[in-house]
N, C-alpha and C positions, 0 to 999 in steps of 0.2 A: 808636865814639859810638849807634851805634843798641843798645848793650846798655844804658847807661847812659839812655839814654832809658827800655826797658821796664822798670826796676829804681825810679826814681824814680817812672814811671806805679803799679808793684804796690805801693809802698810809698804814692806820696799812699792808691791806693786800698785800703789796709788802715790807715791813718788813720783817715779816712772812716768805715770798716763798725767798725770803735772806737770814734771819738766817738762817732756818731751811734746804737751803740746802748744803750738804752733801762734803766736802774737794776731790776735786780731784786733782791726781796727775801723771805726768809722767814716763810711766818706757821703758827701753830702752833693752831692751836684745842682747846678741853678742855668734849668733852660732860658738865653736868651732871644729875643728879637720874634718869637712865634704872629705871623704877620698874621692869626688868626686862631680862633679852638673850636674850629670842628677838628672833626675826625678824629685822629691819638696822635701817643709821640710812642714807641717804637725807643725799646736804648736796650745797646748790649756792651757788655764790659766783657772783658777780655784779659787772660795773664799770657794768650799764646799766637803770636807771630804771626803767628799759618791762616789763624784759621779769625784776623782780623781782614778788614771792616762786620766782617759774614756772621762770626761764630758760627757756621751751618756741621762742622763734626767737634764745635769743640763742646765734653763734656761738661766740662767745667763752668762753664762760661756764665754767666747774671745774668736774666733777659728780665726784659722789665715790662709791662703796658698800660702806659694811663690816660687818662684822661687829658684832651690838651689843654684843658685849665689850669693845671699843673703841672707847673716850670718846676718847683721845689720835689727833687726824688735825692731819698737816703738808701744808705745801704748800713748795717748795724752788721757787728764783725764778718769783713770779712779778713782774710787772712794776711796779712803786712805781705805789699810786695810789687808786682812794676805790671800796671795794666796801660787797658787803652779801653775808650768808648767812644762806640757810633750812636747815634741820634738820627731818625726819622720822624717828620711831620708827614704823617701816614693821613692828609684832610678827605679819605673817604674810606679809609678805615677796613680798606682793603687787603693791611696785614703786609706790606711790602711797598717800595719804593716804587711809581712810578715813572716814566721817562718814554719821551720823546723821539729816535733818531740817537735815544746811551742821553741825551738830554735828561735825569732828575728836572720832571716838573713837579717834583716835592720839594718840602723843606729837608736838611743835614745840616749836619752839625758831628765835630768831633771835638774830643779832649785839648788842650794845649789851641784848642783853634788853629793848626798851622794853615798856610796856602796853599789853593784847591790849584792844580793845571788837567791835565787830561786822570779825566780817573778818583776814583780818591786818596790819600794818602799812604805811605809803609807808617807799618809802626809807631817805627822810634822816632817817628813827625808827632803821633797825641798819644807815646806813652809820657809816665805821669809814676812817680812813688805814691805810694801811701807807706805812711810808716808809724809806728803807735800812736802817731800822735794823731792818723786823720787829717785829710785833707778835705780840701773844695773843691772842685772847680767847673768854672763858668765857660758853657758851652752859644754859644755862638750858632745863629740857625743864618743857613745862605738861603738860597732862592736863587734859580738859574731861571726859570720863566717863571 
């Protein structure tokens, strides 16, 4: 009797864990129009509007640093949801966006390629849905100087 109870409890726990698991999906990001292969590409992916585009205080943000020769970045097993991505072409590999008088000296881009005014776009302009089928975002780099 005790062995049957233990098996039933374990089966119920496994069912709960499997049934309660969040669906995951794949995201492919293609970086377009890098002006050179110097340095690295910094990418920040977040689902938190407050921490976009910097991902500074977002423990759940996903960050990647890849050589500027890499233009395709894949994220496997991301939880389904709403995200926004910000990309910097860090040509001198100093881990930041260099500016001159507030104007970016290095390339930048955002998911959905929103129009750029003064400052970065809001989360809503760059957000996209990641569903169970997965998705691809083509991010076009922009250079102001």
